[in-house]
C-alpha angles and dihedrals in degrees: 000000000000091000091051091051092047091048093048091050089051092051090048092051091047092051091048091049093052092045089054092050092054091057093049096054093087109083116237093243090061092047091050105029097188131089106288123233097260132170121200129175108231124220089256090059098252125122121248117199141169086269091056092063118108113250120254094012127125117242130219114191115194116189106198147150120239092223095050113110092208089052091052092051090046091052093047091049092050093049092046090053099036092136088075093050103039093102090062137068110238117208116190111194133182139165095221124111116292095242089060091051091048090051090049093047092048092047092054093035091232092166087071087071116073092195094058123087118183124189153133126273099212095181094049089235102144099049087050093046093049095035090234113200100163137028134260092047116175130195124185126204125185126234090273090058094251121143111254111168144345127208114200096197106028129278140234117262091244091053090052092045090054091059096047 
């Protein structure tokens, strides 16, 4: 009888575990398809939040790593074709140390672009929110702040431009 109760309890726990996993397969950005309440620390030491965003402007969030070759190529491509992205705010976010972000920003001269904000996500909020598995990860929001498209492994500038 004891073995039967233990076995039943084990089966019940297993069923509950699998049921919980099914609910968690939908990423948060799809459950809540609006710009999340983020807070990044920019390379100049100031905070940048959802409230800092200019009104009625599309947003491109790129979660990246400064030492990622694909992220470096993605950044160069975006900068080389900035005329297609000028109508959007670009937010480049990483979890790496601030000195690595400053070096990356200086290398690509990101301070020359008023629509680019680069910073660190010290609470690891955005990669959790977007369920980031690879970098560069790109999410696009329209000028109403509604989620439009996510790219798990980067995107061409023209692809991004088509969703703005």
